[in-house]
C-alpha positions as CSV (number, residue, x, y, z in Angstrom):
1,M,-6.7,258.4,-14.3
2,D,-9.9,259.1,-16.3
3,T,-11.2,257.3,-19.3
4,N,-9.6,259.6,-21.8
5,E,-6.2,259.2,-20.2
6,F,-6.6,255.4,-20.2
7,I,-7.6,255.3,-23.8
8,S,-4.7,257.6,-24.8
9,M,-2.3,255.4,-22.9
10,A,-3.7,252.3,-24.6
11,E,-3.4,253.9,-28.0
12,S,0.3,254.6,-27.4
13,L,1.1,250.9,-26.6
14,P,3.1,248.8,-29.1
15,M,0.9,246.7,-31.4
16,D,1.5,243.4,-29.5
17,L,0.4,244.8,-26.2
18,K,-2.6,246.5,-27.8
19,T,-3.7,243.1,-29.3
20,N,-3.2,241.4,-26.0
21,L,-5.3,244.1,-24.2
22,I,-8.0,243.8,-26.8
23,D,-8.1,240.0,-26.5
24,R,-8.4,240.2,-22.8
25,L,-11.2,242.8,-22.9
26,L,-13.1,240.8,-25.5
27,N,-12.8,237.6,-23.4
28,S,-14.1,239.4,-20.4
29,L,-17.2,240.3,-22.3
30,Q,-17.9,236.9,-23.7
31,P,-16.9,233.8,-21.6
32,S,-15.5,230.8,-23.4
33,R,-17.6,227.7,-23.9
34,S,-15.5,225.8,-21.3
35,E,-16.3,228.6,-18.7
36,I,-20.0,228.3,-19.5
37,D,-19.8,224.5,-19.2
38,A,-18.0,224.7,-15.9
39,F,-20.6,227.2,-14.6
40,M,-23.4,224.9,-15.6
41,G,-21.6,221.8,-14.1
42,K,-20.9,220.1,-17.3
43,R,-17.7,218.4,-18.3
44,S,-16.3,217.8,-21.7
């Protein structure tokens, strides 16, 4: 599967699955504060 096929498949998903996919992709780009704290050895 190439990038264009993947994007076409993602675009055809129902709205709830699209938003879930977008959320997961965005989270993979920017770790949460708790993940940063865990990496740095801090605890809340």
